[in-house]
KEKEBA-468750 format. One record per residue (C-alpha): residue in one letter; residue number from 1; x negated, y negated, z negated; chain. Coordinates in Angstrom, 1 decimal, always signed. Example, Ala and Ser with C-alpha at 12.3 -4.5 7.8 and 13.67 -1.06 7.14 Angstrom:
BEGIN
['a', 1, [-12.3, +4.5, -7.8], 'A'];
['s', 2, [-13.7, +1.1, -7.1], 'A'];
This chain:
BEGIN
['m', 1, [-10.4, +22.7, -16.8], 'A'];
['e', 2, [-10.0, +19.0, -16.1], 'A'];
['v', 3, [-9.8, +17.1, -12.9], 'A'];
['n', 4, [-9.7, +13.2, -12.1], 'A'];
['a', 5, [-8.7, +11.5, -8.6], 'A'];
['l', 6, [-8.4, +7.8, -8.2], 'A'];
['c', 7, [-6.2, +6.0, -5.4], 'A'];
['p', 8, [-6.4, +2.2, -4.5], 'A'];
['a', 9, [-3.4, -0.3, -4.5], 'A'];
['s', 10, [-2.3, -2.1, -1.5], 'A'];
['c', 11, [-1.2, -5.6, -1.3], 'A'];
['g', 12, [+1.7, -4.8, +0.8], 'A'];
['e', 13, [+1.3, -4.3, +4.3], 'A'];
['l', 14, [-0.5, -6.0, +7.6], 'A'];
['i', 15, [+2.5, -4.9, +9.7], 'A'];
['q', 16, [+5.7, -2.8, +9.5], 'A'];
['g', 17, [+8.7, -2.4, +10.9], 'A'];
['i', 18, [+10.0, -0.7, +14.5], 'A'];
['i', 19, [+6.9, +0.0, +17.0], 'A'];
['g', 20, [+7.6, +2.2, +19.5], 'A'];
['d', 21, [+10.1, +5.0, +18.6], 'A'];
['g', 22, [+10.3, +4.0, +14.9], 'A'];
['e', 23, [+9.1, +2.4, +12.0], 'A'];
['k', 24, [+5.7, +2.3, +10.8], 'A'];
['l', 25, [+3.2, +0.2, +9.1], 'A'];
['i', 26, [+0.0, -0.6, +8.5], 'A'];
['s', 27, [-1.1, -1.1, +4.7], 'A'];
['y', 28, [-4.4, -1.9, +3.4], 'A'];
['g', 29, [-6.6, -1.1, +0.1], 'A'];
['v', 30, [-7.3, -3.5, -2.7], 'A'];
['e', 31, [-9.7, -3.2, -5.4], 'A'];
['l', 32, [-6.9, -2.1, -7.8], 'A'];
['y', 33, [-6.6, +1.7, -8.8], 'A'];
['t', 34, [-4.7, +4.4, -10.2], 'A'];
['h', 35, [-6.6, +7.1, -12.0], 'A'];
['i', 36, [-4.8, +10.3, -12.3], 'A'];
['k', 37, [-6.1, +13.2, -14.9], 'A'];
['l', 38, [-4.9, +17.1, -14.6], 'A'];
['k', 39, [-6.0, +18.6, -17.7], 'A'];
['e', 40, [-5.4, +22.4, -18.9], 'A'];
['e', 41, [-3.8, +22.3, -22.4], 'A'];
['i', 42, [-1.5, +24.7, -24.5], 'A'];
['k', 43, [+0.8, +21.8, -25.7], 'A'];
['k', 44, [+3.0, +20.4, -22.6], 'A'];
['v', 45, [+3.2, +16.9, -22.6], 'A'];
['r', 46, [+5.8, +15.3, -19.7], 'A'];
['h', 47, [+6.2, +11.8, -19.3], 'A'];
['e', 48, [+9.4, +10.5, -17.4], 'A'];
['s', 49, [+7.5, +7.6, -15.7], 'A'];
['l', 50, [+5.6, +10.2, -13.6], 'A'];
['n', 51, [+8.4, +12.2, -12.4], 'A'];
['k', 52, [+7.0, +11.2, -8.3], 'A'];
['c', 53, [+3.8, +12.7, -9.7], 'A'];
['y', 54, [+5.5, +16.0, -10.9], 'A'];
['r', 55, [+7.4, +16.4, -7.7], 'A'];
['a', 56, [+4.7, +15.7, -5.6], 'A'];
['l', 57, [+3.1, +18.4, -7.7], 'A'];
['e', 58, [+5.5, +20.9, -6.9], 'A'];
['k', 59, [+5.3, +20.0, -3.4], 'A'];
['t', 60, [+1.5, +20.8, -3.3], 'A'];
['l', 61, [+2.4, +24.1, -4.6], 'A'];
['d', 62, [+4.9, +24.7, -2.1], 'A'];
['y', 63, [+2.7, +23.6, +0.7], 'A'];
['f', 64, [-0.1, +26.1, -0.2], 'A'];
['n', 65, [+2.4, +29.2, -1.1], 'A'];
['e', 66, [+1.3, +28.9, -4.7], 'A'];
['d', 67, [+2.9, +30.1, -8.0], 'A'];
['k', 68, [+4.8, +27.1, -9.7], 'A'];
['s', 69, [+4.0, +28.3, -13.0], 'A'];
['i', 70, [+0.2, +27.3, -12.5], 'A'];
['l', 71, [+1.9, +23.7, -13.7], 'A'];
['e', 72, [+2.9, +25.3, -17.3], 'A'];
['n', 73, [-0.3, +24.6, -18.8], 'A'];
['i', 74, [-1.2, +21.3, -16.7], 'A'];
['n', 75, [-0.7, +17.9, -18.3], 'A'];
['v', 76, [-0.7, +14.5, -16.3], 'A'];
['y', 77, [-2.3, +11.3, -17.6], 'A'];
['k', 78, [-2.6, +8.2, -15.8], 'A'];
['e', 79, [-4.4, +5.0, -16.1], 'A'];
['s', 80, [-3.6, +2.1, -13.9], 'A'];
['q', 81, [-4.3, -1.2, -12.7], 'A'];
['i', 82, [-1.6, -1.6, -10.2], 'A'];
['p', 83, [+1.6, -3.4, -11.0], 'A'];
['i', 84, [+4.8, -1.4, -10.6], 'A'];
['g', 85, [+7.8, -2.6, -8.3], 'A'];
['k', 86, [+5.9, -5.4, -6.4], 'A'];
['g', 87, [+5.0, -3.4, -3.2], 'A'];
['m', 88, [+1.8, -2.6, -3.9], 'A'];
['a', 89, [+1.9, +1.2, -3.4], 'A'];
['s', 90, [+2.0, +2.4, -7.0], 'A'];
['s', 91, [+3.8, +5.2, -6.6], 'A'];
['t', 92, [+1.9, +6.6, -3.7], 'A'];
['a', 93, [-1.5, +5.8, -5.8], 'A'];
['d', 94, [+0.1, +8.1, -8.5], 'A'];
['m', 95, [+1.4, +10.8, -5.9], 'A'];
['a', 96, [-1.6, +10.8, -3.7], 'A'];
['a', 97, [-4.2, +11.1, -6.8], 'A'];
['a', 98, [-2.2, +13.8, -8.3], 'A'];
['v', 99, [-1.7, +15.8, -5.1], 'A'];
['v', 100, [-5.5, +15.8, -4.6], 'A'];
['a', 101, [-6.6, +16.4, -8.0], 'A'];
['l', 102, [-4.1, +19.7, -8.0], 'A'];
['s', 103, [-5.9, +20.6, -4.8], 'A'];
['s', 104, [-9.0, +20.9, -6.5], 'A'];
['m', 105, [-8.2, +22.6, -9.1], 'A'];
['i', 106, [-6.7, +25.3, -7.1], 'A'];
['n', 107, [-9.6, +25.2, -4.8], 'A'];
['k', 108, [-7.8, +24.2, -1.6], 'A'];
['e', 109, [-8.9, +21.8, +0.8], 'A'];
['i', 110, [-6.6, +19.3, +1.8], 'A'];
['t', 111, [-6.7, +16.9, +4.8], 'A'];
['e', 112, [-5.4, +13.2, +5.0], 'A'];
['e', 113, [-2.7, +14.6, +7.1], 'A'];
['e', 114, [-1.3, +17.1, +4.8], 'A'];
['l', 115, [-1.8, +14.7, +2.0], 'A'];
['a', 116, [+0.6, +12.5, +4.0], 'A'];
['q', 117, [+3.3, +15.4, +4.6], 'A'];
['i', 118, [+3.2, +16.3, +1.0], 'A'];
['c', 119, [+3.8, +12.9, -0.2], 'A'];
['v', 120, [+6.6, +11.9, +2.3], 'A'];
['c', 121, [+9.0, +14.7, +1.0], 'A'];
['v', 122, [+9.0, +12.9, -2.3], 'A'];
['e', 123, [+9.5, +9.2, -1.2], 'A'];
['p', 124, [+8.3, +6.6, +1.6], 'A'];
['t', 125, [+4.5, +6.6, +1.7], 'A'];
['d', 126, [+2.1, +3.8, +2.3], 'A'];
['s', 127, [-1.0, +4.1, +4.7], 'A'];
['t', 128, [-3.4, +3.6, +1.9], 'A'];
['i', 129, [-4.0, +7.6, +1.4], 'A'];
['f', 130, [-6.0, +7.0, +4.6], 'A'];
['k', 131, [-9.6, +5.8, +4.1], 'A'];
['e', 132, [-9.0, +3.8, +7.4], 'A'];
['l', 133, [-6.6, +1.3, +8.4], 'A'];
['t', 134, [-4.1, +3.6, +10.0], 'A'];
['l', 135, [-0.7, +3.0, +11.8], 'A'];
['f', 136, [+1.5, +5.3, +9.8], 'A'];
['d', 137, [+5.1, +6.7, +10.0], 'A'];
['h', 138, [+5.7, +6.6, +6.5], 'A'];
['l', 139, [+9.2, +7.7, +6.4], 'A'];
['n', 140, [+8.3, +11.2, +8.2], 'A'];
['g', 141, [+4.4, +11.4, +7.7], 'A'];
['r', 142, [+3.0, +11.1, +10.9], 'A'];
['k', 143, [-0.5, +9.4, +11.3], 'A'];
['i', 144, [-0.1, +7.8, +14.8], 'A'];
['k', 145, [-3.5, +6.1, +14.9], 'A'];
['n', 146, [-6.5, +5.0, +13.0], 'A'];
['f', 147, [-8.9, +2.2, +13.1], 'A'];
['s', 148, [-12.6, +2.3, +12.3], 'A'];
['w', 149, [-12.8, -0.8, +10.6], 'A'];
['i', 150, [-13.0, -2.0, +6.9], 'A'];
['p', 151, [-12.6, -5.9, +7.2], 'A'];
['n', 152, [-15.0, -7.6, +5.1], 'A'];
['v', 153, [-12.4, -10.1, +3.5], 'A'];
['s', 154, [-11.0, -11.2, -0.2], 'A'];
['v', 155, [-7.2, -11.3, -0.9], 'A'];
['l', 156, [-5.6, -13.8, -2.9], 'A'];
['i', 157, [-2.7, -12.1, -4.6], 'A'];
['l', 158, [+0.8, -14.0, -5.3], 'A'];
['e', 159, [+2.6, -11.7, -7.6], 'A'];
['p', 160, [+5.8, -12.8, -8.9], 'A'];
['s', 161, [+7.6, -11.7, -12.1], 'A'];
['h', 162, [+10.8, -9.9, -10.6], 'A'];
['i', 163, [+10.4, -6.5, -9.1], 'A'];
['l', 164, [+12.1, -4.4, -6.3], 'A'];
['e', 165, [+13.1, -0.7, -6.6], 'A'];
['t', 166, [+11.7, +0.7, -3.2], 'A'];
['q', 167, [+14.0, +3.7, -3.0], 'A'];
['k', 168, [+17.1, +1.5, -3.9], 'A'];
['f', 169, [+15.9, -0.7, -1.0], 'A'];
['r', 170, [+15.8, +1.7, +1.5], 'A'];
['k', 171, [+19.1, +2.8, +0.7], 'A'];
['l', 172, [+20.3, -0.3, +2.3], 'A'];
['d', 173, [+20.9, -0.6, +6.1], 'A'];
['y', 174, [+18.8, -2.9, +7.6], 'A'];
['n', 175, [+18.3, -1.2, +10.8], 'A'];
['y', 176, [+20.1, -3.8, +13.0], 'A'];
['l', 177, [+17.8, -6.5, +11.4], 'A'];
['r', 178, [+14.7, -4.0, +12.1], 'A'];
['n', 179, [+15.8, -3.7, +15.7], 'A'];
['k', 180, [+16.3, -7.4, +16.0], 'A'];
['n', 181, [+12.8, -7.8, +15.2], 'A'];
['k', 182, [+11.3, -5.1, +17.3], 'A'];
['g', 183, [+9.6, -7.3, +19.6], 'A'];
['k', 184, [+8.0, -9.7, +17.1], 'A'];
['i', 185, [+6.7, -6.5, +15.4], 'A'];
['e', 186, [+5.6, -4.9, +18.5], 'A'];
['k', 187, [+3.4, -8.5, +19.4], 'A'];
['a', 188, [+1.9, -8.4, +15.7], 'A'];
['y', 189, [+0.9, -4.7, +16.4], 'A'];
['d', 190, [-0.4, -6.0, +19.8], 'A'];
['t', 191, [-2.6, -8.9, +18.1], 'A'];
['f', 192, [-3.7, -6.3, +15.5], 'A'];
['i', 193, [-5.2, -4.2, +18.4], 'A'];
['k', 194, [-6.8, -7.3, +19.6], 'A'];
['a', 195, [-8.2, -8.0, +16.2], 'A'];
['y', 196, [-9.7, -4.5, +15.8], 'A'];
['e', 197, [-11.6, -4.5, +19.3], 'A'];
['n', 198, [-13.0, -7.6, +18.6], 'A'];
['k', 199, [-13.3, -7.3, +14.8], 'A'];
['d', 200, [-11.6, -10.7, +14.5], 'A'];
['i', 201, [-10.4, -11.5, +11.1], 'A'];
['y', 202, [-8.5, -14.4, +12.0], 'A'];
['l', 203, [-6.6, -12.7, +14.8], 'A'];
['l', 204, [-5.8, -9.6, +12.2], 'A'];
['g', 205, [-4.3, -12.7, +10.0], 'A'];
['k', 206, [-2.1, -13.9, +12.8], 'A'];
['a', 207, [-0.9, -10.5, +13.6], 'A'];
['s', 208, [-0.2, -10.0, +9.6], 'A'];
['e', 209, [+1.8, -13.5, +9.7], 'A'];
['y', 210, [+3.8, -12.6, +12.7], 'A'];
['s', 211, [+4.8, -9.6, +10.8], 'A'];
['a', 212, [+5.6, -11.4, +7.4], 'A'];
['l', 213, [+7.6, -13.9, +9.1], 'A'];
['a', 214, [+9.8, -11.6, +11.1], 'A'];
['n', 215, [+10.7, -9.7, +7.8], 'A'];
['e', 216, [+12.2, -13.2, +6.3], 'A'];
['i', 217, [+15.9, -12.2, +7.8], 'A'];
['i', 218, [+15.0, -8.7, +5.7], 'A'];
['l', 219, [+13.4, -9.8, +2.4], 'A'];
['k', 220, [+12.7, -13.7, +2.1], 'A'];
['k', 221, [+9.5, -14.5, +0.2], 'A'];
['n', 222, [+9.6, -17.6, -2.0], 'A'];
['k', 223, [+7.8, -20.5, -0.3], 'A'];
['l', 224, [+6.3, -18.3, +2.4], 'A'];
['n', 225, [+5.8, -20.8, +5.0], 'A'];
['e', 226, [+4.2, -23.2, +2.5], 'A'];
['i', 227, [+2.1, -20.4, +1.5], 'A'];
['i', 228, [+1.0, -20.1, +5.3], 'A'];
['d', 229, [+0.3, -23.9, +5.5], 'A'];
['l', 230, [-2.0, -24.1, +2.6], 'A'];
['s', 231, [-3.8, -21.0, +3.7], 'A'];
['t', 232, [-4.5, -22.6, +7.0], 'A'];
['k', 233, [-5.7, -25.9, +5.2], 'A'];
['f', 234, [-8.1, -24.0, +3.3], 'A'];
['g', 235, [-9.5, -22.1, +6.6], 'A'];
['c', 236, [-8.0, -18.7, +5.5], 'A'];
['a', 237, [-7.6, -15.8, +8.2], 'A'];
['g', 238, [-3.9, -15.4, +7.1], 'A'];
['v', 239, [-1.0, -14.1, +5.0], 'A'];
['n', 240, [+0.5, -10.9, +4.6], 'A'];
['i', 241, [+3.2, -9.5, +2.6], 'A'];
['a', 242, [+4.6, -6.4, +0.8], 'A'];
['h', 243, [+7.7, -5.8, +3.6], 'A'];
['s', 244, [+9.6, -3.8, +0.8], 'A'];
['g', 245, [+8.0, -5.4, -2.4], 'A'];
['t', 246, [+7.3, -9.2, -3.5], 'A'];
['v', 247, [+3.9, -9.8, -3.4], 'A'];
['v', 248, [+2.2, -12.0, -0.9], 'A'];
['g', 249, [-1.3, -11.9, +0.3], 'A'];
['v', 250, [-3.7, -14.3, +1.7], 'A'];
['l', 251, [-6.7, -13.1, +3.5], 'A'];
['y', 252, [-10.1, -15.1, +3.6], 'A'];
['e', 253, [-13.8, -15.0, +4.2], 'A'];
['d', 254, [-16.1, -15.4, +1.2], 'A'];
['s', 255, [-18.3, -17.3, +3.4], 'A'];
['k', 256, [-15.8, -19.5, +5.0], 'A'];
['v', 257, [-13.7, -20.5, +2.0], 'A'];
['d', 258, [-14.6, -21.5, -1.7], 'A'];
['g', 259, [-12.4, -18.5, -3.4], 'A'];
['d', 260, [-12.6, -20.8, -7.1], 'A'];
['k', 261, [-10.8, -23.7, -5.3], 'A'];
['l', 262, [-8.3, -21.5, -3.1], 'A'];
['l', 263, [-7.2, -20.1, -6.3], 'A'];
['f', 264, [-7.1, -23.2, -8.0], 'A'];
['s', 265, [-5.1, -25.0, -5.4], 'A'];
['f', 266, [-2.9, -21.7, -5.1], 'A'];
['k', 267, [-2.3, -21.8, -8.8], 'A'];
['k', 268, [-1.3, -25.4, -9.1], 'A'];
['s', 269, [+1.0, -25.2, -6.1], 'A'];
['f', 270, [+2.8, -22.0, -6.7], 'A'];
['n', 271, [+2.7, -21.4, -10.4], 'A'];
['r', 272, [+6.5, -21.6, -10.7], 'A'];
['e', 273, [+7.2, -18.9, -7.9], 'A'];
['y', 274, [+4.4, -16.6, -8.5], 'A'];
['e', 275, [+3.9, -15.2, -12.3], 'A'];
['k', 276, [+0.2, -14.2, -11.4], 'A'];
['i', 277, [-2.0, -15.4, -8.5], 'A'];
['y', 278, [-5.8, -13.5, -8.9], 'A'];
['t', 279, [-8.0, -12.6, -6.5], 'A'];
['t', 280, [-9.7, -8.9, -5.6], 'A'];
['k', 281, [-11.1, -7.2, -2.7], 'A'];
['l', 282, [-9.9, -5.5, +0.6], 'A'];
['v', 283, [-11.0, -1.8, +0.4], 'A'];
['e', 284, [-11.5, +1.8, +2.2], 'A'];
['g', 285, [-8.2, +3.6, +1.5], 'A'];
['g', 286, [-8.0, +7.1, +0.6], 'A'];
['v', 287, [-8.3, +9.2, -2.6], 'A'];
['r', 288, [-11.5, +9.7, -4.4], 'A'];
['r', 289, [-12.3, +12.5, -6.9], 'A'];
['i', 290, [-14.4, +11.4, -9.8], 'A'];
């Protein structure tokens, strides 16, 4: 038996920080995917790079009260377009695709909320596991609110060479700074709500910039202000970041911005700070069975 599933990357988050009673985020999917294949085979193969996947599979069996001996004859194979250690939800994509594939293999229906609960047992999880843009408590696995809107925008991604290990970063105590930022992040969220209500791409960009600039006291991005300035000159909607990663995203509408000129200008301006600069599309989140 063989089961396959896909989960998209994110390009960081539109918003992340303390909103209301605790830390929350809103991620968005981009057109880069991890493909996980689970296959029943006699010979067991285990890859250390997939340790989070294996833990998520075990948590899935615990959740459904299934015997873990099921895993003895299942191998995990991964193909991925998602950079690792850049804040693009590579671990979330690995785990979520594996969990959904295993659930299918053992004939269990799994909701997005159940998927969230399982994944956060392994590590903090991005909201790209949800089809719609979702305000998500990524530490405790609580879906707070979902938004029925898939903005029709392209994304220019600025990806530096250096990586950030999310788990090590999360162990550092930034609570004081996060609490200091609370008012700014709640302003960003209020602006996001207005963007959603009006389906306004430019308000969406403004919300993400508020959150990005507030995060500078926690994890600074190279030339963020210059990136925002250049994106504004081109008429882009706005800039977002990976709040616990290294990538930066520029949101823009194809009908209003010349993507080729945008890409050329950003490569010319920021090629020293960002090793890879490329474009993709914002897409619906969630895991797809294939």
